[in-house]
Structure formats: structure tokens, C-alpha cells
C-alpha positions in Angstrom: 0.0 0.0 0.0 1.4 3.4 -1.0 2.1 5.7 1.9 3.0 9.4 1.6 4.6 11.3 4.4 4.3 14.9 5.4 6.5 17.0 3.2 6.3 14.7 0.2 6.0 16.6 -3.0 2.8 17.0 -5.0 3.7 16.7 -8.7 1.8 16.6 -12.0 2.4 13.8 -14.4 4.8 16.0 -16.3 7.0 16.2 -13.2 6.5 19.8 -12.1 6.5 20.2 -8.4 3.2 21.9 -7.5 3.1 21.6 -3.7 3.7 19.3 -0.8 1.7 17.3 1.7 1.1 18.6 5.2 -0.1 15.2 6.6 0.9 11.6 6.4 -1.5 9.6 4.0 -1.9 5.9 3.2 -3.5 5.0 -0.2 -6.8 3.7 1.2 -7.3 6.8 3.5 -10.2 9.1 2.9 -8.5 12.5 2.9 -11.1 15.0 4.2 -10.7 18.7 3.3 -11.1 19.5 7.0 -8.0 17.6 7.9 -5.9 18.5 4.9 -3.7 21.5 4.5 -1.9 21.4 1.2 1.0 23.6 0.6 0.3 24.5 -3.0 2.7 26.6 -5.0 2.0 29.5 -7.3 1.9 27.3 -10.3 -1.5 25.7 -9.3 -5.0 26.7 -10.4 -8.4 25.4 -9.5 -10.1 23.5 -12.3 -12.9 25.4 -14.1 -15.5 23.2 -12.4 -13.7 23.6 -9.0 -13.4 19.8 -8.5 -9.6 19.8 -8.0 -6.4 21.6 -8.9 -4.2 21.6 -12.1 -0.6 22.5 -12.7 -0.5 25.9 -14.4 2.6 25.0 -16.5 1.0 21.9 -18.2 -2.7 21.9 -17.2 -2.3 18.4 -15.7 -4.5 17.5 -12.8 -2.8 17.2 -9.4 -5.9 16.9 -7.1 -9.4 15.6 -7.5 -12.1 16.7 -5.0 -15.5 15.0 -4.6 -17.9 15.1 -1.7 -15.2 16.8 0.5 -12.6 14.1 -0.1 -9.3 14.4 -2.0 -7.1 12.3 -4.2 -3.6 13.8 -4.6 -0.9 13.0 -7.2 2.6 12.5 -5.9 5.7 11.3 -7.8 4.8 7.7 -7.0 1.1 8.0 -8.1 -2.3 8.9 -6.8 -3.0 8.6 -3.1 -6.3 8.9 -1.1 -9.6 7.4 -1.6 -12.9 9.0 -2.6 -15.9 6.9 -1.4 
């Protein structure tokens, strides 16, 4: 099971560093917006439909948000579970 630790980089699939995690996460965890503080960098925008974030440099998605739960893209892949 993929585990990400506080401070791990949030990256797009093109490899741009877009932020970092502020909590430890295991792949099956439901990451609630109330517990999550992402340190997102300037190169990040909300998606037009506000269901996540994209890298401004390449327009690749780095987060998905549904029903208050997040999936986040790291260098090792997607983490978090949306029920």
C-alpha cells in the first residue's frame, strides 16, 4: 500500500513540483478537506469546475475533490480514496 509522508512533493504527471503534503497519508485513506492542509505553490489553479487543482505549467490535474474528499498526485502516483 502506497504511503506518503508529510513534506512529500505533490507533482503533476509531467514532473512539475506543485506543492507538498502537510499530513501523512496511506493509499486507502479518505482525505477529508477539513484535515488536509496542502501547501500548493503559485503554479497551481483550481479546475474550471472547482473539482480539483491543475498545474498551471502543463494543465495536468494534481488533485481531485469530490464530496469533500481528496485524491492527490505524488511522484509515486495517486493517493487517497474517494468513497
